[in-house]
KEKE-3310 file (N, C-alpha, C; in steps of 0.2 Angstrom, whole numbers, plus 5000, padded with zeros to 4 digits):
npx = (4958:4967:4979:4994:5007:5024:5039:5056:5072:5078:5086:5080:5082:5082:5069:5061:5066:5062:5048:5045:5049:5040:5027:5027:5031:5027:5014:5000:4986:4982:4990:5004:5011:5025:5023:5029:5045:5056:5070:5065:5052:5039:5027:5013:5003:4988:4976:4965:4967:4977:4993:5003:5020:5030:5045:5054:5063:5066:5074:5085:5080:5070:5055:5041:5028:5012:4999:4983:4968:4961:4968:4971:4973:4984:4993:4995:5001:5013:5019:5021:5031:5042:5042:5037:5020:5011:5017:5013:5004:4988:4978:4986:4992:4988:4989:4977:4960:4955:4967:4969:4975)
npy = (5039:5040:5050:5050:5058:5060:5066:5062:5057:5046:5038:5037:5024:5016:5018:5012:4999:4996:4998:4987:4976:4978:4977:4965:4955:4959:4963:4954:4952:4952:4945:4953:4958:4962:4972:4982:4990:5003:5014:5025:5021:5010:4997:4988:4974:4969:4959:4967:4978:4990:4997:5011:5018:5031:5041:5057:5072:5085:5100:5093:5082:5066:5064:5055:5048:5040:5030:5023:5014:5007:5003:5012:5013:5003:5009:5021:5016:5011:5023:5029:5023:5029:5042:5053:5050:5062:5069:5063:5067:5067:5066:5073:5084:5079:5073:5075:5082:5072:5066:5055:5053)
npz = (4967:4982:4988:4997:5006:5012:5019:5020:5027:5022:5008:4990:4985:4997:5002:4992:4994:5007:5006:4997:5006:5016:5010:5004:5014:5027:5026:5028:5026:5012:4998:4991:4976:4967:4953:4945:4945:4948:4948:4956:4960:4964:4960:4966:4965:4972:4979:4982:4973:4966:4972:4973:4974:4974:4973:4975:4976:4987:4992:4997:5003:5003:4995:4997:4989:4989:4982:4981:4978:4987:4999:5010:5023:5025:5017:5024:5036:5031:5027:5039:5044:5039:5043:5056:5061:5061:5051:5039:5025:5019:5004:4995:4983:4967:4950:4945:4949:4958:4961:4953:4941)
capx = (4963:4969:4987:4997:5014:5028:5046:5060:5079:5080:5087:5074:5083:5080:5062:5059:5067:5057:5041:5045:5049:5034:5021:5027:5032:5023:5007:4997:4979:4982:4996:5006:5016:5028:5021:5034:5049:5062:5074:5062:5045:5037:5019:5011:4996:4986:4969:4961:4968:4984:4996:5009:5024:5035:5050:5056:5068:5065:5078:5090:5076:5066:5048:5038:5020:5009:4992:4979:4961:4957:4972:4973:4976:4990:4998:4997:5005:5020:5022:5023:5038:5047:5042:5031:5013:5009:5020:5010:4999:4983:4975:4992:4990:4990:4989:4970:4957:4955:4973:4969:4978)
capy = (5037:5044:5051:5052:5060:5061:5068:5058:5058:5040:5038:5034:5016:5013:5019:5007:4992:4996:4996:4980:4972:4979:4975:4958:4951:4960:4964:4948:4951:4951:4944:4959:4956:4968:4973:4986:4993:5007:5018:5029:5019:5003:4996:4982:4972:4965:4956:4973:4983:4992:5002:5013:5022:5035:5046:5063:5075:5092:5103:5088:5076:5062:5065:5049:5048:5033:5031:5017:5015:5004:5001:5018:5012:5000:5014:5025:5012:5011:5029:5031:5020:5033:5048:5053:5050:5068:5072:5060:5071:5064:5070:5077:5086:5074:5075:5077:5084:5066:5063:5048:5052)
capz = (4971:4988:4987:5003:5005:5018:5018:5024:5026:5018:5000:4986:4985:5004:5003:4988:4997:5013:5003:4995:5012:5020:5007:5002:5019:5033:5025:5027:5024:5005:4995:4987:4971:4963:4946:4941:4949:4945:4953:4961:4961:4964:4960:4969:4963:4977:4978:4983:4968:4965:4976:4969:4978:4970:4976:4972:4981:4988:4997:5000:5007:4999:4996:4996:4988:4988:4980:4981:4978:4993:5004:5013:5030:5025:5015:5030:5041:5029:5027:5046:5046:5036:5046:5061:5058:5060:5045:5033:5022:5014:4998:4993:4976:4962:4943:4943:4955:4963:4961:4950:4934)
cpx = (4966:4977:4989:5004:5018:5035:5050:5068:5082:5081:5081:5075:5081:5073:5059:5060:5063:5050:5040:5045:5042:5028:5021:5029:5028:5015:5003:4990:4978:4989:4998:5012:5019:5026:5026:5038:5054:5066:5071:5054:5044:5029:5018:5004:4994:4978:4964:4962:4976:4987:5003:5013:5029:5039:5052:5061:5066:5070:5082:5086:5072:5059:5045:5030:5018:5002:4989:4972:4957:4961:4975:4976:4983:4995:5000:5002:5012:5023:5024:5029:5044:5048:5037:5025:5010:5011:5017:5004:4994:4980:4980:4990:4993:4989:4982:4966:4956:4961:4974:4972:4978)
cpy = (5042:5044:5053:5053:5061:5063:5064:5059:5052:5042:5035:5026:5013:5013:5013:5000:4991:4994:4989:4975:4972:4976:4967:4953:4952:4961:4957:4947:4950:4949:4950:4956:4962:4967:4976:4989:4997:5010:5022:5027:5012:5002:4989:4980:4967:4963:4962:4978:4984:4997:5004:5018:5025:5039:5051:5066:5083:5095:5097:5082:5072:5063:5058:5050:5041:5035:5024:5019:5012:5003:5007:5017:5008:5005:5019:5022:5012:5017:5032:5028:5024:5040:5048:5053:5057:5072:5069:5065:5067:5068:5075:5079:5081:5077:5078:5079:5078:5063:5056:5048:5058)
cpz = (4977:4987:4994:5002:5012:5015:5023:5023:5022:5011:4997:4986:4992:5005:4999:4991:5003:5011:5001:5001:5016:5017:5005:5008:5025:5032:5023:5025:5016:5003:4990:4983:4968:4956:4942:4946:4945:4950:4958:4962:4961:4964:4962:4966:4969:4975:4978:4978:4967:4970:4973:4974:4974:4975:4972:4977:4981:4994:5001:5003:5002:5000:4993:4995:4986:4986:4980:4981:4984:4999:5008:5019:5030:5022:5020:5035:5038:5029:5034:5048:5044:5040:5052:5058:5057:5054:5038:5031:5017:5009:4996:4986:4971:4955:4942:4950:4960:4964:4957:4943:4930)
residu = (MET:LEU:VAL:GLN:GLU:VAL:THR:THR:ASP:LEU:SER:PRO:ALA:GLU:VAL:ILE:GLN:LEU:ALA:ARG:ASP:PHE:PHE:THR:THR:ARG:PHE:SER:ALA:TYR:ALA:ALA:PHE:VAL:GLU:GLU:GLU:GLY:ASP:GLY:HIS:ILE:THR:PHE:GLN:VAL:GLU:ALA:GLY:GLU:LEU:MET:ILE:GLY:THR:GLY:SER:ARG:GLU:GLY:ARG:THR:ILE:VAL:ARG:GLY:SER:THR:SER:ARG:LEU:HIS:HIS:GLU:LEU:SER:GLN:PHE:LEU:THR:THR:LEU:ALA:PRO:ALA:GLU:GLU:VAL:ARG:GLN:ASN:ALA:LEU:GLY:PRO:GLY:ALA:SER:GLY:ALA:GLY)
# end
């Protein structure tokens, strides 16, 4: 899975709500359904696989990490709504060498 990361001044709750809105209403190539949601994360099931977004904090800002096996472009589009495109990092350090777990 490719992991992408961005830092934003939005709160984790705002990020999760924006992700829900973006992937369930704006994203029209595939139907996205919320599979799991918590205070700092949301997982979507889409025809092309799974997309996960999680939040954390660092130095008073919100870190947003997203991972997906197939929807890299769509994830990048969402993350650039939270911060300028040049701040979106791809292949952010994940739990394994591939970031897959």
